[in-house]
N, C-alpha and C positions, 0 to 999 in steps of 0.2 A: 751093348746097350744102345738104344736109339737116341737120337738127339731131336730137339725141337727148337724153333725160333723163340727167342725171349721177347715178347711184345713186338714192338715195331723197330727193335734195335738192329735187326739183321745178324745178331749174335746167336750162335747155336750153343745150346746147353744140354747136358744129359737129362734124360726123362725123369731122373730122380736127383734131388739136391740133398746133400748131407748137412745136417745141422750140428754144430759143434758145441752145443750147450753143456755137454758132459765133460768137455776137455778141461782138465785142471780141477775138476770136481769129482763126480762119480768115476771118471776115467783119469787115472794118472797119466803122466807123459808117455810111458811105454805102451799103455793100453790105447791111448789116443793114436799113437803112431801105427799100431797094428790095425786099428779100424780105418785110419786114413789110407793105409796101403791096400786094405781089402776093397775100399771104395774106388781107388784109382785102378786096381786090377780089374774091377767090374766095369770100368769105363766112365765113372763119374768125374766130371770136370767142374762141378758146380758145388760150392761150399758156402754155407751161411753161418754168420756169427753175430755177435753184438758186443758192444764195449762193456756191458754190465755182466756178461757171463763169467761167473767165478772171479769177479773183480778184475777183469782184464786178462786173466790167465788163458782163457780160451783163445783169444786173439793172439797172444804171445806164442802159444803152442802151434796154432795154425800157421803163423808166420814162419816159424822155424821149419815146419814140415814142407812148406810150399816154396821157400825162397829159391831153391835150385831150379825150379821149373814154373816160376810165377806166371809167365806168359801163356802157359797151357791152361790156366785156370780162370774161372769166373768167380770172384770172391765178393760176397756181400757182407755188410755189417750194419749196425744200427746205433742210434743214439736217441736219448730222451730221458731215461730213468736216472735217478740220482746216482752219481759216482763218487760223491764226497759229501761232507756235512755242509759245505758252502751252499747257501740258499740259491745261488745262480748256477750251480753245477748240475743243472737238470733242465728239462723242458726243451722247447724248440726255438728259443730265441736265436738270433743270428750270432750273438756272443757265445752262447753255449755250443751250438752246433759247430761253429768254426773251431773252437778249442777242442771239442770232442773228436773231430775228424783228425786234427793234428796228432792227438794222442793215439788214435787208432792206427794211423799210418806208421807210427813208430813201433807199436806193438806188432803189427803185421809185417813189418820190415818191407814195405812196398812204397812206391811213389804215387799210387792211386788206388782208389776203391772203385771197383767196377759198378756196384749198385749200393747206394746208401739209402737206408730206410730211416724215416722218422718213426720211431718205435711206437709212439702213441700220438693221438691228437692232443694238441696243447690248447686248452680253452683260454689261456691267458695271453696268447700271442696271435695276432691277426693272421689269417691264412696268407695274405699277400706278403707279410714279413717272413713267414716260414718259407715260402716259395722263393723269395729273394735270397734267403740264406743258401738254399740249394743251388740257385742260379750262380751265385758268386763262386761256389765251390766247383761247379761244372766249368765255368769260364777260366778258373785257375788251373784246371786239369787235375785237381785232387780227387774229384768224383766224376765218373763217366756218366752214370745214369741216376737220376733222382727217383725215389720210391717212397711208399708209405706202408706202414704195418698197423693193423688194428684200427684203421680208419673206416668210417661208414661210407656208403656209396655217395651220399650227398656231399660229404666233406671232400672226398676224392674228386668228384665232378667239379665242385667249386674251385678246387686247387687247379685243375686242368684249365678251367675257364680263365682264371687269373693268369696262368702261364701263357695261354694262347693270346690273351689280350695284350700282354707285354712282349710277346715274341721270345719268351724264355724257354729253356729246355723243358720238355714235357715229362710228366711222370710216366715211367715205363713199366713199373712193376708194383703189384700190391701183394701183401702177405696177410691173409685172413686166417682165422681158425676155421677148419672145415673137416668134418668126419660124419660118420653115420648118426651120431647122437647130437651133433652140433651142426645143423644144416641152415642156419639163418643166412649164411652167405649166398644161398641159392636164390633168395628173394630179390635182392637188389645188387649186391656187390659183384657177383659173377656175371649177371647180365650187363651191368655197367662196364665191367672190364672187357667183355666181348665187344660191346658197342664202340669202345674207345681203342681197341687193339692193345690193351694193357696185359702184360704177362702176369700170371697168378701162380704164386708158390705157397700153397697152404701149409700151415703147421698143424701138428697133432693129428695126423691122419688115422692113427690107431687109438685115439682118445686116451693118451697117456697110459696105454696098456690095458684099458678097460675092455677093448674089443679083442684082446688076446685070450680072454677067458680066465686069466690067472687070478682075478679078484672075485670070482663068483663063489669061492669057498671061504676058507678062513685065512687065506694067504694075506701077507702084509706086503707093503711096498709104498711108493711115494703117493699113490692114490689114497691110501689110508693114513699116511703120516704127514703129508704135506698139506697145509691148510689151503693153499691156493688150488691145488688139484682136487682136494676134497670138496671145496665149494663149487668148482667147475663141473665136476662129474659125480657129485654125491646124490643126485636125485634118484629115488627108487625106480622111476620109469626107465632111466638110463641103464640100470642094471638088468631090468627086465628085457630091454632091447638087446643088450649084450648076451644075455642067456639064450635068447631066440637065435641071435646071429651066430653064435658059436655052435649051437646045435645044427643050424643050417649048413655051416661049413663042414662040420664033421660028417654029416649025411652025404654031402656032395664031394667029399674027398679033397677039401680045400684047406689050406693053412689060414687061420683067421687073421693073422697079422699081414701076411702077403696080400690077402684078398681085400682087407680093409684099405690098404694103401692103393691097390689097383682100382678099387671102387672110386676113390677120390680122384685118381689120375685120369679116369675115363670121362670125367665131366669135360665138355668141350671147351670150357674157359680155362681149364687148368693147364699150366705149362709143366710143372714138376712139383710133386709133393715133397715136403721136407721130411726126411727120415732121420731118426736119431737112435742112439744105443749107448749102453754103458760098457759093452764089451763086444768082442768079435762074434761070439756065439749068438748073442742077442741080435746082432746086425744081420745075420744070414737070412732070416725070414723076411726082413725088410728089402734086402737086395733082390730076393726072389719074386718080389711084386711084379717085376717086368716080365715074368714068365706066365703070369695068370692071364688066361684068355677071357677078358672081361667083356663078353658079348652084351649087346643092349638088353637082351632078355634076362641075363644074369644080373646086370646092374639094377634093372627094374625090380626083380624079385628080392634083392637085398634091400632096396629102398623101401619096399613094402613092410619090412620088419620094423621100421622106425617111424617116428612122427614126421609128417610132411609139414613144413612151416606154412603159416597162412600167407597168402599173397600180399603184396605191398598195399593193395587197396583194402585188405581184410575181408574181401568178399569170397570167403571160403566156399560158399555154396556153388560158385562157378566151377571150382575144382571138381566137385562131386558130379555136376552136370556133364562136364567134359569127359569124365571117366565113364559116364553112362550108368 
């Protein structure tokens, strides 16, 4: 597996990042260990987690698996979402972020978090206060690189401006949703990341399995039973795109999951898509994404199967003119 530089950090990470959301939930500890080994055998050194994943169990399992070779890995985690009934055990206040990091360090059995994401934008806490929280953690050595997830381009740019104004450690990574049916990141987030030299590790590259084709019939799964995924990927046009995409892949002799991940990875702003699985068999197609020859013409042909988001100025007529 190839490696890529993560933003402006000088750190090399594998071209795929493994997301541990299933650890301690859909994947018990034995299954998680088997998937972790498959990832390491494939050359992955980049693992993503969050303090909320299965109420901390994902971090605990990852910590046990990684403790004997911690220095070989780049580990990320996140904080923001509620972790208890306490009204202050949530958000991106300095109080909560500091306490959340201390708890994550214990669960991960490590002395530092390589990349810490603020999991959401906190409308109740000023951006300069959120960035000061990250700066304090960087200066203490508990966090190496600050990052954000699910932030808009303007929010991220404003945060960078605040950090540069104060001479604080700069955001180095962003984690947006990005796939063939969720392309809003192309409008401003990915160009902003390129302009600032920020690493991008998108999640949901296969659209929660929609692009695998398994939901096109009567099959059941989290896309049809999980309210969050149902809301995210429940529009009829998305299923239409998935149907066209899967047919295209079959006609081209391509695996839909591998190709969906390779399509995301081929965007020039993307460092490493985050892949996930519930078992080793399901993981195989994701790992095979690195073997897909995602030529520019193939990527363009796949993009034509879905809706192109309107430009930031909403002057979509200019897109039509540019295409001739």
